[in-house]
C-alpha positions in Angstrom: 3.8 87.9 86.6 6.7 85.6 87.5 9.2 88.3 86.3 7.5 91.0 88.4 7.8 88.9 91.5 11.5 88.3 90.9 12.0 92.0 90.2 10.4 92.8 93.6 12.7 90.4 95.3 15.7 92.0 93.6 14.6 95.5 94.5 14.0 94.5 98.0 17.5 92.9 98.3 19.1 96.0 96.8 17.3 98.3 99.3 18.5 96.0 102.1 22.0 96.1 100.9 21.9 99.9 100.4 20.5 100.2 103.9 23.3 98.0 105.3 26.0 99.9 103.4 24.7 103.3 104.7 24.6 101.8 108.2 28.2 100.5 107.8 29.3 103.9 106.5 27.7 105.7 109.5 29.4 103.3 111.9 32.7 103.8 110.1 32.3 107.6 110.2 31.5 107.5 113.9 34.5 105.2 114.6 36.7 107.5 112.4 35.4 110.6 114.3 36.0 108.8 117.6 39.6 107.9 116.5 40.3 111.4 115.4 39.0 112.8 118.7 41.2 110.2 120.5 44.3 111.2 118.5 43.6 114.9 119.0 43.3 114.3 122.8 46.5 112.4 122.8 48.3 115.0 120.8 47.0 117.8 123.1 48.1 115.7 126.1 51.6 115.2 124.5 51.9 118.9 123.8 50.8 119.7 127.3 53.3 117.2 128.7 56.0 118.6 126.4 55.4 122.1 127.5 55.5 121.0 131.1 58.8 119.0 130.6 60.4 121.9 128.7 59.4 124.3 131.5 61.1 121.9 134.0 64.2 121.5 131.8 63.3 117.9 130.9 64.3 116.8 127.4 61.5 115.0 125.4 62.2 111.4 124.3 59.8 110.6 121.5 62.1 107.9 120.2 61.4 105.5 123.1 58.3 104.2 121.2 60.8 102.5 118.9 62.6 100.7 121.7 62.4 96.9 121.9 59.5 95.6 124.1 60.1 96.0 127.8 63.0 98.5 127.4 62.5 101.8 129.2 64.4 105.1 128.8 65.5 105.0 132.4 67.7 102.0 133.3 69.3 101.2 136.6 73.0 100.9 135.6 75.3 98.6 137.6 77.2 100.7 140.2 80.1 98.3 140.5 83.5 97.9 138.8 83.7 96.4 135.3 85.1 93.2 136.7 82.3 93.2 139.3 79.7 93.4 136.5 81.5 90.6 134.6 81.4 88.4 137.8 77.6 88.5 137.6 77.8 86.7 134.2 80.3 84.2 135.7 77.9 83.4 138.5 74.9 83.0 136.1 76.7 81.2 133.2 79.8 79.4 134.7 79.8 76.6 132.1 79.0 78.7 129.0 81.9 79.6 126.6 83.2 83.1 127.3 86.2 83.3 124.9 87.0 81.4 121.7 90.4 81.8 120.2 91.5 79.8 117.1 89.5 76.8 118.2 90.5 77.0 121.9 87.6 77.8 124.3 87.5 79.2 127.8 84.3 78.9 129.9 83.2 81.8 132.1 84.3 80.2 135.4 87.7 79.2 133.9 88.3 82.5 132.3 87.5 84.4 135.5 90.0 82.2 137.4 92.7 83.2 134.7 91.8 86.9 135.2 92.3 86.3 139.0 95.7 84.6 138.4 96.7 87.6 136.2 95.7 89.9 139.0 97.7 87.9 141.6 100.8 88.2 139.3 100.3 92.0 139.0 100.2 92.3 142.8 103.3 90.1 143.1 105.0 92.4 140.7 104.2 95.4 143.0 101.4 97.0 141.0 99.1 99.0 143.3 95.6 100.5 143.1 95.6 103.6 140.8 98.8 102.5 139.0 98.6 102.7 135.2 99.0 99.6 133.1 99.6 100.0 129.4 98.3 97.3 127.1 99.8 97.4 123.6 98.1 94.3 122.1 95.7 93.0 119.5 92.6 90.9 120.4 94.1 88.0 122.3 93.1 86.3 125.6 96.1 87.8 127.4 95.0 91.3 126.4 91.4 90.7 127.8 92.8 89.0 131.0 95.2 91.9 131.6 92.4 94.4 131.1 90.1 92.9 133.7 92.9 92.0 136.0 94.0 95.7 136.1 90.4 96.6 137.0 90.3 93.9 139.7 93.3 95.3 141.5 92.1 98.9 141.1 94.6 99.9 138.5 93.8 101.9 135.3 94.3 100.3 131.9 95.7 102.4 129.0 95.0 100.8 125.6 97.6 101.5 122.8 97.5 100.5 119.2 100.5 98.1 118.5 100.9 99.6 115.0 101.5 103.1 116.5 104.8 104.7 115.6 107.6 104.7 118.3 107.1 108.4 119.2 103.3 107.9 119.5 103.8 104.9 121.8 106.2 107.0 123.9 103.7 109.8 124.1 100.8 107.6 125.1 102.8 105.8 127.8 104.1 109.1 129.2 100.8 110.8 129.1 99.1 108.0 130.9 102.0 107.6 133.4 102.1 103.8 132.9 104.7 102.0 134.9 103.7 98.5 133.7 103.4 97.4 130.1 102.0 94.3 128.3 103.2 94.3 124.7 103.1 92.2 121.6 106.4 90.5 120.8 106.2 91.5 117.1 106.5 95.2 118.0 109.0 94.8 120.8 111.7 96.6 118.8 109.7 99.9 119.1 109.2 99.4 122.8 113.0 98.7 123.3 113.8 102.0 121.5 111.6 104.2 123.7 111.2 102.5 127.0 114.1 104.3 128.7 112.3 107.6 127.9 109.2 106.5 129.9 108.3 105.6 133.4 107.8 101.9 132.6 109.7 99.6 134.9 108.1 96.2 134.2 107.4 94.7 130.7 105.5 91.5 129.9 106.0 90.3 126.3 103.2 88.1 124.9 102.6 86.4 121.6 99.6 86.0 119.3 100.4 82.3 119.5 100.5 82.2 123.3 97.0 80.7 123.8 96.9 78.4 120.7 96.6 74.7 121.1 99.9 72.8 121.1 100.0 71.9 117.4 98.8 75.3 116.3 101.3 76.9 118.6 104.1 74.9 117.0 103.0 75.9 113.5 102.7 79.5 114.5 106.3 79.5 115.9 107.5 77.9 112.7 105.8 80.4 110.5 106.8 83.4 112.5 110.5 82.6 112.5 112.5 85.7 111.6 109.6 88.1 112.2 109.8 88.2 116.0 112.7 90.4 117.3 115.2 89.0 119.7 114.2 89.8 123.3 116.7 89.8 126.1 114.8 88.7 129.1 115.6 90.1 132.6 113.9 90.4 136.0 112.0 93.3 134.6 111.3 92.0 131.1 109.5 88.7 131.1 107.4 86.4 129.0 103.7 86.0 129.7 104.3 82.5 131.1 107.0 83.8 133.5 104.8 86.6 134.6 101.9 84.3 135.5 104.3 82.0 137.4 105.2 85.0 139.7 101.6 85.0 141.1 101.3 81.3 142.1 102.9 81.9 145.6 101.3 85.3 146.2 99.1 85.2 149.3 98.3 88.9 149.9 95.2 90.9 149.0 94.1 90.8 145.4 90.9 92.7 144.7 90.5 96.4 145.5 87.0 97.7 145.9 86.9 100.8 143.8 83.8 103.0 143.2 81.8 102.8 140.0 82.6 106.5 139.3 86.4 105.9 139.6 88.6 106.2 136.5 89.2 102.7 134.9 90.2 103.1 131.3 92.3 105.4 129.1 91.6 105.3 125.4 93.3 107.5 122.7 91.4 109.5 120.2 91.6 112.9 118.5 89.5 115.1 120.7 87.9 118.2 119.3 91.1 119.7 117.8 92.2 116.5 116.0 95.4 115.9 118.1 95.6 112.5 119.8 94.5 112.7 123.4 93.9 110.4 126.3 90.2 109.9 127.1 89.4 109.0 130.7 86.5 106.7 131.2 85.0 105.3 134.4 83.6 101.9 135.5 80.1 103.4 135.3 80.7 104.6 131.8 81.5 101.1 130.5 78.8 99.4 132.6 76.1 101.8 131.3 77.3 101.2 127.8 77.1 97.4 128.3 73.6 97.4 129.7 72.3 99.9 127.1 73.8 97.9 124.2 72.4 94.7 125.7 68.9 96.2 125.8 69.0 97.8 122.4 70.4 94.7 120.6 67.7 92.2 121.3 69.8 89.3 119.9 72.4 89.7 122.6 72.2 87.2 125.4 73.4 83.9 126.9 74.7 81.4 124.3 74.8 83.9 121.4 78.1 84.8 119.8 80.0 87.8 118.5 82.9 88.1 116.1 85.3 90.5 117.8 87.0 92.0 114.8 87.2 95.6 116.1 90.4 95.9 118.2 90.5 96.0 122.0 92.3 99.4 121.8 89.3 100.8 119.9 86.4 102.1 122.0 83.8 100.2 120.0 85.9 97.0 120.1 86.5 97.2 123.9 83.2 98.5 125.0 80.8 96.7 122.7 82.6 93.6 121.4 84.2 92.7 124.7 82.7 94.2 127.8 79.0 94.3 126.6 79.0 90.7 125.3 80.9 89.2 128.3 78.4 90.9 130.7 75.4 89.2 129.0 76.8 85.7 128.8 77.8 85.6 125.1 80.7 83.8 123.4 83.3 86.2 122.2 85.3 84.9 119.2 88.6 86.9 119.3 90.3 87.7 116.0 93.7 89.4 116.4 94.3 89.8 112.7 92.4 88.9 109.6 91.9 89.7 105.9 88.6 91.3 104.8 88.3 88.4 102.4 87.8 86.1 105.4 84.9 88.0 106.9 82.0 86.1 105.5 83.8 82.8 106.0 84.4 83.6 109.7 80.7 84.3 110.2 79.9 80.9 108.8 82.7 78.9 110.4 82.0 80.1 114.0 78.2 80.3 113.6 78.2 84.0 114.6 75.0 85.6 115.8 76.1 89.3 116.0 78.9 91.3 114.4 80.0 94.9 114.6 82.0 96.2 111.7 82.8 99.1 109.4 81.0 99.6 106.1 84.0 98.5 104.0 84.0 95.1 105.7 80.3 94.6 104.9 81.0 95.5 101.3 83.8 92.9 101.1 81.4 90.3 102.5 79.0 90.7 99.6 81.8 89.6 97.2 82.2 86.2 99.0 80.5 83.0 97.7 78.6 81.1 100.4 75.9 78.5 100.4 72.2 79.4 100.4 71.7 78.8 104.1 75.3 79.4 105.4 74.3 82.5 107.3 71.0 81.2 108.8 72.5 81.5 112.3 73.4 85.2 111.8 70.9 87.5 113.5 72.3 91.0 113.8 74.7 93.3 111.8 75.8 96.6 113.4 77.6 99.1 111.2 79.6 102.0 112.7 82.8 104.0 112.3 81.8 105.5 109.0 78.8 106.5 106.9 76.9 103.7 105.2 75.1 104.6 102.0 71.5 103.5 101.3 72.8 101.5 98.3 75.4 99.6 100.3 72.9 98.9 103.1 70.4 97.5 100.6 73.2 95.4 98.9 74.3 93.9 102.3 70.7 93.3 103.4 70.0 91.5 100.1 73.1 89.4 100.5 72.2 88.3 104.0 68.7 87.4 102.9 70.0 85.4 100.0 72.2 83.3 102.4 69.5 82.5 104.9 69.9 85.3 107.4 67.0 87.3 108.8 69.4 90.1 109.9 69.4 93.6 108.4 72.2 96.2 108.8 71.5 98.5 111.8 73.5 101.7 111.5 75.1 103.1 114.7 76.9 106.2 115.9 79.2 107.0 118.7 82.6 108.4 119.7 85.2 107.5 122.2 84.3 110.5 124.4 81.0 108.8 125.0 82.4 105.3 125.5 82.0 104.5 121.7 78.2 103.9 121.1 75.3 106.1 121.9 72.8 105.7 119.0 71.5 102.8 116.8 68.8 102.1 114.2 65.9 100.2 115.7 65.2 96.8 114.2 62.9 97.1 111.2 62.6 100.8 111.4 65.4 102.2 109.2 65.2 105.8 108.0 67.5 106.7 105.1 70.5 108.8 106.1 69.7 108.3 109.9 72.2 107.0 112.4 69.3 105.8 114.6 67.9 106.7 117.9 69.6 107.5 121.3 70.3 104.7 123.8 68.4 104.5 127.1 69.4 107.2 129.5 71.2 109.2 126.7 69.9 112.6 125.5 70.7 114.1 122.2 70.4 117.8 121.4 71.1 119.8 118.2 72.4 123.3 118.9 73.7 126.2 116.8 77.4 125.8 116.4 79.3 127.7 119.1 76.2 128.2 121.3 73.9 126.3 123.7 70.8 127.3 121.7 68.8 124.3 120.5 67.6 124.5 116.9 64.2 123.4 115.7 63.6 119.7 114.7 64.9 119.1 111.2 67.4 121.9 111.3 71.2 121.3 111.2 73.5 122.1 114.1 76.1 120.6 116.3 75.2 117.2 117.9 75.5 117.3 121.7 75.1 114.3 123.9 74.4 113.9 127.6 74.2 110.7 129.5 75.8 108.0 131.6 78.5 107.0 129.0 79.9 110.5 128.6 83.6 110.6 129.5 85.2 112.0 132.7 87.4 114.2 130.6 90.6 114.4 128.6 93.7 113.2 130.4 95.9 116.1 131.5 94.0 118.5 129.3 91.7 120.7 131.3 91.3 123.3 128.5 89.9 120.9 125.9 87.8 119.1 128.6 86.1 122.4 129.4 85.7 123.2 125.7 84.1 119.8 125.0 82.1 119.1 128.2 79.9 122.1 128.8 77.2 122.7 131.4 74.1 124.1 129.7 71.3 126.1 131.1 69.3 123.0 131.9 72.0 122.0 134.4 73.1 119.0 132.5 76.7 118.4 131.2 76.7 118.1 127.4 79.4 116.6 125.2 79.9 118.9 122.2 80.8 116.3 119.5 82.1 118.6 116.8 79.7 116.8 114.4 76.9 118.4 112.4 73.5 116.8 112.2 69.8 117.1 112.8 67.0 115.3 114.6 63.5 114.7 113.3 60.2 114.8 115.2 60.5 111.0 116.1 63.9 111.5 117.7 65.9 110.0 114.8 69.3 111.5 114.5 70.9 112.4 111.1 74.7 112.9 110.7 75.7 115.4 108.1 79.5 116.2 108.4 82.3 116.8 110.9 83.2 120.2 112.2 86.7 118.9 113.0 89.1 117.9 110.2 89.0 114.1 110.7 89.6 111.7 107.9 87.9 108.3 108.3 89.8 105.6 106.5 88.5 102.1 106.7 87.0 102.8 110.1 90.1 104.5 111.5 90.2 108.2 112.5 93.1 110.0 110.9 94.0 113.4 112.2 95.4 115.8 109.5 97.0 118.2 112.0 99.0 115.4 113.6 100.1 114.1 110.3 101.1 117.6 109.2 103.1 118.0 112.4 105.2 114.9 111.5 105.7 115.9 107.9 106.7 119.5 108.8 109.4 118.1 111.2 111.3 116.7 108.1 114.4 118.9 107.6 113.5 119.6 103.9 109.8 120.5 104.4 108.7 124.1 104.8 104.9 123.4 105.4 102.2 120.9 104.5 98.5 120.3 104.5 96.7 117.0 104.6 93.2 116.2 103.3 91.1 113.1 102.7 90.6 111.9 99.2 88.1 109.2 98.0 89.2 105.6 97.9 87.3 102.7 96.4 87.7 100.4 99.4 88.7 102.5 102.4 86.2 105.3 101.6 89.0 107.9 102.2 92.8 108.0 102.4 95.1 110.8 103.4 96.8 113.0 100.7 99.7 115.3 101.7 100.4 118.6 99.9 104.0 119.6 100.6 105.9 122.9 100.1 109.7 122.4 100.4 112.2 124.8 101.8 113.9 127.4 99.6 116.5 125.9 97.3 115.2 122.3 97.6 113.5 120.9 94.6 111.1 118.0 94.5 112.6 114.7 93.5 112.1 110.9 94.0 114.8 110.9 96.6 113.1 113.7 98.6 109.8 112.0 98.4 111.3 108.7 99.5 113.0 110.5 102.5 109.7 112.1 103.5 107.9 108.8 103.2 110.5 107.0 105.4 110.2 109.8 107.9 106.4 109.3 108.1 106.7 105.5 108.3 109.0 105.9 111.3 106.8 108.4 113.1 103.2 107.6 112.1 101.0 104.5 112.6 100.7 102.5 109.3 97.0 103.4 108.9 97.8 107.1 109.2 100.4 107.2 106.4 99.5 109.5 103.5 98.6 107.4 100.4 99.6 110.3 98.0 102.3 113.0 98.3 102.1 116.0 96.0 104.7 118.8 96.0 103.5 122.4 95.5 105.3 125.8 95.2 102.7 127.3 97.6 99.4 126.4 99.3 96.1 128.4 98.9 95.4 130.8 101.8 92.3 132.3 103.4 91.9 136.0 104.0 93.3 135.7 107.4 96.4 133.8 106.2 95.4 130.2 107.1 95.8 127.4 104.7 92.6 127.0 102.7 92.4 123.2 102.8 88.8 123.3 101.6 90.1 124.7 98.3 92.4 121.7 98.0 89.4 119.4 98.7 87.4 121.2 96.0 90.2 120.7 93.5 90.4 117.0 94.3 86.6 116.6 93.9 86.4 118.2 90.4 
């Protein structure tokens, strides 16, 4: 009798539980159905909005859902000069450190006064608004001061790589029309050899050791004995100190109120054909880049720090590592020259928050031994300038985590024609093979090569970009400007990048390959056609072709295939002569790593050199 009662209780409890389970399932089904209906309504609403936008010529921006909290696609970009935007930081953070250079620091107020003193000296030397000032320097305080001082007086700054060959420097100066030059003392011999063939009438010579503390300055002078060429100073050739002294008694006008849309910077890159060209960028271009980067890199802000390894004459180095960071109150640690082996140690030593670097540098970092929490202050790693493989990203992310950092590598993409950066991977939302999502205000479109016709999501085509950072055009080259900046049927101006890629349904962009023949070596762009032109100018060379070949550290290096003129046979002396010719006329990073002599080069059906066949041979 007792068991029967317990059985009844058990059966009753089971029925109750079954009833509750059925009730729960019904509620879940209702909720699921309700959620499905909601999602369907949202999808139909999105499709309806998309059709409406497409009809009006508005480009959809699904990627904005991956933006940091509070960031909208439409931003109000500062319509002032670059130095005007910097002044906002000076007003907000006068006592924060703006620049750090080998242990010496400059606070925002102090550094702005030094920019103003530089501007006064420029005025005292007769530099006027719209004049061109060439800056042939690595990352030093003087280079940054001159850059902003030029902007303050309404001049245009042309940035030149100090390791460029003599003929390249001559070309860059003449193309820009620069009449004033700031140059590094270590490369003065090259300037001395070409200056009479340019319009330059005033030269300021600065040293890497110029801004060092006294004891370090002494040690630098001692170590650099014999490496600095002898410089004969005149009224028109002066040291940095002499130049600054000229401005102390100047009492005339200093600042020139230029418009945001006025030209402000000339940077050199390869253009769509691969030949070095001047790229003209405005104040608005750089200010839009600065605000967009600040919004997309959540870790940027007052009191944070960046290691400025990328050079000032590089779009990424100037636009992101210098202008962006100074306009949001950060500390910029300038590094004019360093060894990749020092990379991780520099991050630790200077308590760096953010770094922008090429993949090969991140790889070198993983080989360095650091303590368990030595990178606990490190918050953000941006990789650009070259493709980063999934394996390398995972390796770097793992290394950062093992050394106390919460950062993960965020892959970015850009080109000088769009002020260097236009796309970056959102925090915590990496997609394999992707270069990220477009910046605020920046539209991406994938079109069939040679057309304006947009391909379907997921299909490959040419990457086109439209937005506030797109260049004004190529300097003195209307034909290529028209070819590169094209007005599409939607009425917008689109930059045809010459790069092949695709875009998925979420708005993530995927880079596949380059239409143009660019070799990327350790983050530098090498232009085969330019290297070929130099090699072909050697008296013993009939023709040549240059391709990129794999390299364990630099990703790629240049290899030259050379056909000599009739009657001239390959020899060590001939190879040495060609190498010396290249060393004289090419930047060091552009020099071919390998020279191979051939009797002939493979040709296409139309008689052009079939460089792809040579690439296939190398990859076998």
